C-alpha positions in Angstrom: -18.8 18.6 5.5 -21.0 19.4 2.5 -19.0 17.0 0.3 -19.4 14.2 2.9 -23.2 14.8 3.0 -23.4 14.4 -0.7 -22.0 10.9 -0.6 -25.2 9.8 1.3 -27.5 10.7 -1.6 -26.9 7.8 -4.0 -30.3 7.0 -5.5 -29.7 3.2 -5.6 -29.4 3.2 -1.8 -32.8 4.6 -1.0 -35.1 1.6 -1.7 -32.9 -1.3 -0.4 -34.6 -4.2 1.4 -33.9 -4.3 5.1 -31.3 -6.5 6.8 -33.5 -7.6 9.7 -31.0 -9.5 11.8 -32.4 -13.0 11.3 -29.7 -15.6 11.0 -30.7 -18.8 9.2 -29.5 -22.2 10.5 -27.4 -22.6 7.3 -25.5 -19.4 7.9 -25.1 -20.2 11.6 -23.5 -23.6 10.7 -21.3 -22.2 7.9 -20.0 -19.4 10.1 -18.9 -21.7 13.0 -17.6 -24.3 10.6 -15.3 -21.7 9.0 -13.9 -20.2 12.2 -10.6 -21.4 13.6 -11.0 -23.3 16.8 -7.9 -21.7 18.5 -9.3 -18.2 18.2 -9.5 -16.6 21.6 -13.0 -15.7 22.7 -15.7 -15.7 25.4 -14.8 -14.5 28.9 -17.8 -16.7 30.0 -15.9 -19.8 28.8 -18.3 -20.7 26.0 -15.5 -20.7 23.4 -15.5 -21.7 19.8 -14.9 -25.4 20.4 -18.3 -25.7 22.1 -20.0 -23.7 19.5 -18.5 -25.7 16.6 -19.8 -28.9 18.3 -23.3 -27.4 18.8 -23.4 -26.1 15.2 -22.7 -29.5 13.8 -26.1 -30.8 14.9 -28.9 -29.6 12.7 -31.6 -29.6 15.4 -29.5 -27.6 17.8 -28.3 -25.2 15.1 -32.0 -24.4 14.2 -32.8 -23.6 17.8 -29.5 -21.7 18.6 -29.6 -19.6 15.4 -33.0 -18.3 16.4 -31.8 -17.5 19.9 -28.8 -15.7 18.4 -31.1 -13.7 16.1 -33.6 -12.5 18.7 -31.6 -9.5 20.2 -30.9 -8.2 16.7 -34.5 -8.7 15.5 -36.0 -6.9 18.5 -33.2 -4.4 19.4 -32.1 -5.3 22.9 -28.8 -6.2 24.5 -28.1 -9.7 25.6 -26.6 -9.5 29.1 -24.0 -12.2 28.5 -22.8 -10.4 25.3 -22.2 -7.2 27.4 -19.0 -8.6 29.0 -15.6 -8.5 27.4 -11.9 -8.6 28.2 -9.2 -6.2 27.0 -5.7 -7.5 26.2 -2.7 -5.4 25.2 -0.4 -6.7 22.5 3.0 -5.5 21.2 2.8 -3.7 17.8 6.6 -3.9 17.5 8.6 -6.7 19.1 9.9 -5.8 22.6 8.4 -2.3 22.5 6.1 -2.0 25.5 5.5 1.7 25.8 1.9 2.1 26.8 1.1 4.4 23.7 2.6 1.8 21.3 0.6 -1.2 22.4 -2.5 -2.4 20.6 -5.7 -3.1 22.7 -7.7 -6.0 21.4 -11.2 -6.8 22.8 -12.1 -10.5 23.5 -15.9 -10.9 23.1 -18.4 -13.7 23.3 -18.0 -16.1 20.4 -21.7 -16.2 19.4 -21.9 -12.3 19.5 -18.8 -11.9 17.4 -20.0 -14.5 15.0 -23.4 -12.9 14.6 -21.7 -9.5 13.9 -19.6 -11.2 11.2 -22.7 -12.7 9.6 -24.8 -9.6 9.6 -22.2 -6.9 9.0 -19.2 -8.7 7.6 -21.2 -10.8 5.2 -24.7 -9.4 4.5 -24.1 -5.7 4.9 -20.7 -5.8 3.2 -22.2 -7.7 0.2 -24.9 -5.0 0.0 -22.2 -2.2 0.2 -20.2 -3.9 -2.6 -23.3 -4.2 -4.8 -24.2 -0.5 -4.2 -20.6 0.4 -5.0 -17.7 1.2 -2.8 -14.9 3.5 -3.8 -12.4 1.7 -6.1 -9.4 3.5 -4.3 -10.1 1.5 -1.1 -8.4 -1.8 -0.5 -8.4 -4.2 2.5 -11.3 -6.0 4.3 -13.1 -6.5 0.9 -13.6 -9.5 -1.3 -10.8 -9.8 -3.9 -9.2 -6.7 -2.3 -7.9 -8.1 0.9 -4.1 -8.0 0.3 -1.9 -4.9 0.5 -0.1 -6.1 -2.6 -2.8 -4.7 -4.8 -2.5 -1.2 -3.4 1.3 -1.5 -3.5 1.0 -2.6 -7.2 -0.9 0.6 -8.0 1.7 2.7 -6.3 4.5 0.9 -8.2 2.7 1.3 -11.5 2.2 5.1 -11.0 5.8 5.8 -10.3 6.8 3.5 -13.2 4.7 5.5 -15.6 6.4 8.6 -14.3 9.8 7.2 -15.1 8.9 6.2 -18.6 7.0 9.3 -19.6 9.0 11.8 -17.4 5.9 12.9 -15.5 6.2 14.8 -12.2 4.5 12.9 -9.4 4.0 13.8 -5.8 3.1 11.5 -2.9 1.8 12.0 0.6 1.7 8.7 2.5 -0.3 9.0 5.7 -1.8 6.9 8.4 -4.8 7.4 10.8 -4.2 7.7 14.5 -5.9 4.8 16.4 -8.3 4.4 13.5 -10.7 1.7 14.9 -10.6 3.2 18.4 -11.7 6.6 17.0 -14.7 5.3 15.0 -17.9 6.8 16.3 -20.5 4.0 16.7 -23.5 6.2 16.1 -22.0 7.7 13.0 -21.1 4.2 11.7 -24.7 3.2 12.4 -25.9 6.0 10.0 -23.8 4.4 7.2 -25.2 1.0 8.0 -28.7 2.3 8.1 -28.3 3.9 4.6 -27.4 0.5 3.3 -30.6 -1.1 4.6 -29.6 -2.3 8.0 -32.7 -2.4 10.2 -32.8 0.0 13.2 -33.4 -2.9 15.6 -30.1 -4.5 14.5 -28.3 -1.2 15.2 -30.1 -0.7 18.5 -28.9 -4.1 19.7 -25.3 -3.3 18.7 -25.2 0.1 20.2 -27.0 -1.0 23.4 -24.5 -3.8 23.9 -21.6 -1.4 23.5 -23.1 1.0 25.9 -23.7 -1.7 28.6 -20.3 -3.4 28.0 -18.4 -4.4 31.1 -14.7 -4.3 30.2 -12.4 -6.5 32.2 -8.6 -6.6 31.8 -6.8 -9.8 30.9 -3.0 -10.4 31.4 -0.8 -13.4 31.7 -1.9 -13.6 35.4 -5.5 -14.0 34.4 -8.6 -11.8 34.1 -9.5 -9.1 36.5 -12.6 -9.3 38.7 -13.1 -5.6 38.5 -14.2 -3.9 35.3 -14.7 -0.5 33.8 -17.9 0.6 32.0 -19.9 3.6 30.9 -21.6 5.7 33.6 -24.5 8.1 33.2 -22.5 10.8 35.0 -19.3 10.3 33.0 -18.4 10.9 29.4 -19.3 8.0 27.1 -16.6 5.5 26.1 -16.5 6.2 22.4 -14.9 4.2 19.6 -15.3 0.7 18.3 -13.6 -2.4 19.8 -10.7 -3.8 17.9 -11.3 -7.5 17.6 -15.0 -7.1 16.9 -15.8 -8.9 13.7 -17.9 -6.1 12.1 -15.3 -3.3 12.5 -13.2 -3.9 9.3 -16.3 -4.0 7.2 -17.8 -0.9 8.8 -14.5 1.0 8.4 -14.5 0.1 4.6 -17.9 1.8 4.3 -16.8 4.9 6.3 -13.5 5.2 4.4 -15.3 4.7 1.1 -17.5 7.7 1.9 -14.4 9.7 2.9 -12.7 8.9 -0.4 -15.8 9.8 -2.3 -16.0 13.2 -0.5 -12.3 13.8 -1.2 -12.9 13.2 -4.9 -15.4 16.1 -4.8 -13.0 18.6 -3.3 -9.7 17.6 -4.8 -8.6 16.8 -8.4 -5.9 14.2 -7.6 -3.6 12.9 -10.4 -4.4 12.1 -14.0 -1.9 10.3 -16.2 -3.3 9.9 -19.7 -3.2 6.6 -21.5 -1.0 6.4 -24.6 -3.0 6.2 -27.9 -6.3 6.3 -26.0 -5.5 3.8 -23.3 -7.3 3.8 -19.9 -4.9 6.0 -18.1 -4.4 6.4 -14.4 -6.8 8.7 -12.6 -7.0 8.7 -8.8 -6.8 10.8 -5.7 -5.7 8.2 -3.2 -4.7 4.6 -2.7 -6.1 3.4 0.6 -5.4 0.1 2.4 -7.6 0.1 5.6 -6.2 3.2 7.4 -3.0 3.6 5.3 -3.7 6.2 2.6 -1.4 7.5 -0.2 -2.6 10.9 -1.5 -1.4 11.8 -5.1 -0.7 14.8 -7.2 1.1 15.0 -10.6 1.5 16.6 -14.0 2.5 15.2 -17.4 3.9 18.5 -18.6 7.5 19.5 -18.1 7.9 23.3 -17.6 9.6 25.7 -15.3 8.5 25.3 -11.7 6.4 22.2 -12.3 7.7 20.4 -9.2 6.7 23.3 -7.0 3.2 23.4 -8.6 2.8 19.7 -8.0 3.8 19.9 -4.4 1.4 22.8 -3.8 -1.4 20.8 -5.3 -0.3 17.9 -3.1 -0.4 20.1 0.0 -4.0 21.1 -0.8 -5.0 17.5 -1.3 -3.3 16.4 1.9 -4.9 19.2 3.9 -8.4 18.5 2.5 -7.9 14.8 3.4 -6.9 15.7 6.9 -10.0 18.0 7.2 -12.3 15.2 6.2 -10.8 12.9 8.8 -11.7 15.5 11.5 -15.4 15.5 10.4 -15.8 11.8 11.4 -13.6 12.0 14.5 -10.4 10.6 12.9 -7.0 12.2 12.8 -4.1 11.9 10.5 -0.8 11.0 12.2 1.3 13.9 10.9 4.3 12.7 12.9 4.4 9.4 10.9 3.6 11.0 7.5 6.0 12.3 4.9 6.0 13.6 1.3 8.2 12.9 -1.7 8.3 13.8 -5.4 9.5 12.2 -8.6 10.8 15.2 -10.5 13.2 15.5 -13.4 15.9 17.9 -14.6 17.7 18.2 -17.9 21.3 16.9 -17.9 23.2 17.0 -21.2 20.0 17.2 -23.2 18.2 14.3 -21.4 15.7 14.1 -18.5 17.1 12.6 -15.4 15.6 12.2 -11.9 16.3 15.2 -9.7 17.5 14.0 -6.3 18.5 17.4 -5.1 15.1 19.0 -5.1 13.7 19.9 -1.7 10.2 21.0 -0.7 8.5 22.0 2.5 5.0 21.1 3.4 3.1 22.4 6.4 -0.3 21.0 7.4 -2.7 22.1 10.1 -4.7 19.9 12.4 -8.3 20.5 13.7 -7.0 23.1 16.2 -5.1 25.0 13.4 -1.8 23.9 14.9 0.8 23.7 12.1 3.0 20.7 11.5 6.1 20.5 9.3 5.8 17.3 7.2 9.1 15.4 6.6 10.4 15.4 3.0 12.4 12.5 1.7 14.1 12.2 -1.7 13.1 10.0 -4.6 15.7 7.3 -3.8 14.3 6.6 -0.4 11.5 4.0 -0.1 8.1 4.2 1.5 8.0 1.1 3.7 4.2 1.0 3.9 1.9 -1.8 2.6 4.5 -4.4 3.5 6.8 -3.4 0.6 9.6 -0.9 0.2 8.8 1.2 -2.9 11.1 4.0 -4.0 10.0 6.5 -6.7 13.2 5.9 -8.7 12.4 2.2 -8.9 15.4 0.8 -6.9 14.6 -2.2 -4.7 17.8 -2.3 -2.7 15.9 -1.4 0.5 13.3 -4.2 -0.2 16.1 -6.7 -0.7 17.9 -5.7 2.4 14.6 -6.1 4.4 14.0 -9.6 3.0 17.6 -10.6 3.5 17.5 -9.5 7.1 14.3 -11.5 7.7 15.8 -14.7 6.1 19.0 -14.2 8.1 17.1 -13.7 11.4 15.2 -16.9 10.8 18.3 -18.8 9.8 20.0 -17.6 13.0 17.0 -18.8 15.0 17.2 -22.2 13.3 21.0 -22.5 14.0 20.4 -21.8 17.7 18.0 -24.8 18.0 18.6 -28.5 17.9 16.2 -29.3 15.1 15.4 -32.8 13.9 15.3 -33.5 10.2 11.5 -33.3 9.9 11.5 -30.2 12.1 14.0 -28.4 9.8 12.0 -29.3 6.7 8.8 -28.0 8.4 10.4 -24.8 9.5 11.8 -24.2 6.0 8.5 -24.8 4.2 6.0 -23.4 6.8 8.0 -20.5 8.2 10.8 -19.3 5.9 9.1 -19.7 2.5 5.9 -17.9 3.5 8.0 -15.1 5.0 9.9 -14.5 1.8 7.0 -15.3 -0.6 4.8 -12.4 0.6 6.8 -9.7 -1.3 7.7 -11.8 -4.3 4.7 -10.7 -6.3 6.3 -7.3 -6.8 10.0 -8.2 -6.3 12.5 -7.4 -9.0 15.6 -9.0 -7.4 18.6 -9.8 -9.6 20.0 -13.2 -10.1 22.9 -12.2 -7.8 20.6 -11.1 -5.0 18.5 -14.3 -5.3 21.7 -16.3 -5.1 22.6 -14.5 -1.8 19.3 -15.6 -0.3 19.9 -19.2 -1.5 23.4 -19.3 0.0 22.3 -18.3 3.5 19.3 -20.7 3.3 21.3 -23.7 2.1 24.1 -23.2 4.6 21.6 -23.3 7.4 19.2 -26.0 6.4 21.1 -28.5 4.3 23.1 -29.8 7.4 19.8 -30.2 9.3 18.4 -32.2 6.4 21.5 -34.5 6.3 22.3 -33.3 2.8 25.8 -32.6 1.6 26.4 -29.0 0.6 28.0 -30.2 -2.6 24.9 -32.0 -3.7 23.9 -31.0 -7.3 21.5 -28.2 -7.2 19.2 -29.9 -9.7 18.6 -32.5 -7.0 18.3 -30.0 -4.1 15.8 -27.7 -5.9 14.1 -30.1 -8.3 10.5 -31.3 -7.8 9.9 -34.4 -5.8 8.1 -36.2 -8.7 11.4 -36.0 -10.6 13.6 -37.2 -7.8 14.4 -33.8 -6.3 14.1 -32.5 -2.8 11.9 -29.5 -3.6 14.0 -27.1 -1.4 13.3 -23.4 -2.2 15.2 -21.6 -4.9 14.5 -17.9 -4.6 14.8 -17.0 -8.2 12.3 -19.7 -9.2 10.0 -18.6 -6.3 10.2 -15.0 -7.5 9.3 -16.0 -11.1 6.4 -18.1 -10.0 4.8 -15.4 -7.8 5.8 -12.5 -10.0 4.5 -13.8 -13.3 1.5 -15.5 -11.8 0.3 -12.2 -10.1 1.0 -10.2 -13.2 -1.1 -12.4 -15.5 -3.8 -12.8 -12.9 -4.2 -9.1 -12.6 -4.5 -8.8 -16.4 -7.1 -11.6 -16.5 -9.3 -10.0 -13.9 -9.4 -6.9 -16.1 -10.2 -4.4 -13.4 -8.5 -1.4 -11.8 -5.0 -2.9 -11.5 -5.2 -4.3 -15.1 -6.0 -0.7 -16.3 -2.9 0.5 -14.5 -0.7 -2.2 -16.0 -2.0 -1.6 -19.5 -1.3 2.1 -19.1 2.3 1.5 -18.0 2.9 -1.2 -20.6 1.7 1.2 -23.4 4.0 3.9 -22.0 6.9 1.5 -22.1 6.0 0.4 -25.6 6.0 4.0 -26.9 9.2 5.0 -25.0 11.0 1.9 -26.4 10.4 3.1 -30.0 9.6 -0.4 -31.2 6.7 -1.6 -33.2 6.9 -5.2 -32.0 5.0 -5.8 -28.7 7.6 -5.6 -26.0 6.5 -8.6 -23.9 6.0 -10.7 -27.0 9.6 -10.1 -28.0 11.7 -10.0 -24.9 14.9 -10.7 -26.9 14.9 -7.2 -28.2 17.2 -5.2 -25.9 15.7 -2.1 -24.4 18.5 -1.1 -22.0 18.0 2.7 -22.2 14.7 2.8 -20.3 14.3 3.2 -16.6 14.2 0.1 -14.3 10.8 -1.2 -13.4 8.5 -4.2 -13.3 8.0 -4.3 -17.1 11.7 -4.3 -17.7 12.1 -7.1 -15.1 9.4 -9.3 -16.5 11.0 -8.9 -20.0 14.4 -10.0 -18.7 12.8 -13.0 -16.9 10.8 -14.0 -20.0 14.0 -13.8 -22.0 15.8 -16.1 -19.5 12.9 -18.6 -19.6 12.7 -18.4 -23.4 9.1 -17.3 -23.1 6.9 -14.5 -24.3 3.6 -12.9 -23.1 0.9 -11.6 -25.4 -1.4 -8.9 -23.8 -4.6 -8.4 -25.9 -5.4 -5.0 -24.6 -1.9 -3.6 -25.0 -1.2 -1.0 -27.7 -0.1 -2.5 -31.0 2.0 0.2 -32.7 2.1 0.4 -36.5 4.5 2.1 -38.9 
């Protein structure tokens, strides 16, 4: 608790100008112009289509933006805003157990848009300028995708494989994260960042007076449930409210700052004075990976790392309890990348087993599941195994492509419909993980085969058509049908270079791993600038994959910040 209190004493937060809740006509118009018209909203019927039309008129926008601002400027609840509808959606397809459904709140369009402007834009920009924790990803500008957090995880394990470092990981998830957020506690975070009290009074009063109807396929209920003075308060934020992701970013940033004060985390030194990798966690919204590690190899080092990891995991769970959150121990597990000497060389130890027991807020013990280094963590949308194998990720992608191809074969698609399904459904489905994919030529060919067998007949193309015509760009007479190895190269190399050019957290991790690969290779020539030099004796990983693809493409990559060894 004392560590969490200290996070609220940043000197640059004390004298911030107030966010008073006034919404200018320009912000009003821009917000409604950007929103998607099909977004479900407004139990009253004043949905986004009407607001987009109204916002397009300058005179109406000037008047309506003022009306939207008044409740926030003077701290009262608008009665129309205090009505919402709850809907329940499946988290997993065809799984309709009540505890595995997600409750989404449908609010008035103008109320939700105002929250997005004030909290999602103005307050979040303020928070970024003051400084949020760099271990937190998701719901933040230039940090929205889970790929960035997954890249950090991949680079950490890759460093361990090159430098034979012992690395422990505790992937965990919060239970009903947004539903357990305490509105009054969240208001304290917002107030520290300069949000005016009237703005917060309006938000809290609206939540307190909220009449919550239930919406199903049969329509919306006439009855509702709400807070009563004689009953316990309905705590928690509403999933679907536009300010919740930004507010959680601020809360989780404070939690990560506090964790840094009570736990040392992992520190992997950079080679020859490089940036190194130093962190406690990698967090994406409510998914958090807690780390521990050691660069030294000595007797009992794996046990020491796991004990350090247990302390870090327990302190993280304790911090969640302070703000009303709870770590889902039943969904968590731990694993370790450890090494043993086999015939004079270090090899990954797949036989090591460790036990971790954590306690919840009631001191009830829970045995955390342990999995070996060849098993992946399926979190963050990508299957990452500590030993670097991507067999599980390929199988997952193959199953998704196969499922979509089976769905296409069961339909009577016209030629244009098949082309649209291929480009707008299948390609985005497979492209998501290609930034980090390291599939072999044979694996990519398997994806091509199942795709071509399904879609070429729909497109009236003979299966024996030369592949240069099938996959070639349209401007050169081709049909521009997806080829998975080319798709992987485009996303993979583009994301790698983009991360280096941004020169931020991920770039530091890449440079650290690249330097480790350079030293482990034993070569003086920069490894990405000379991919023709065979380095088959190092562990598999992203650097090795990029070198092999550069060699195939007859290319090279010069990284300015990388170590330049000398004899």
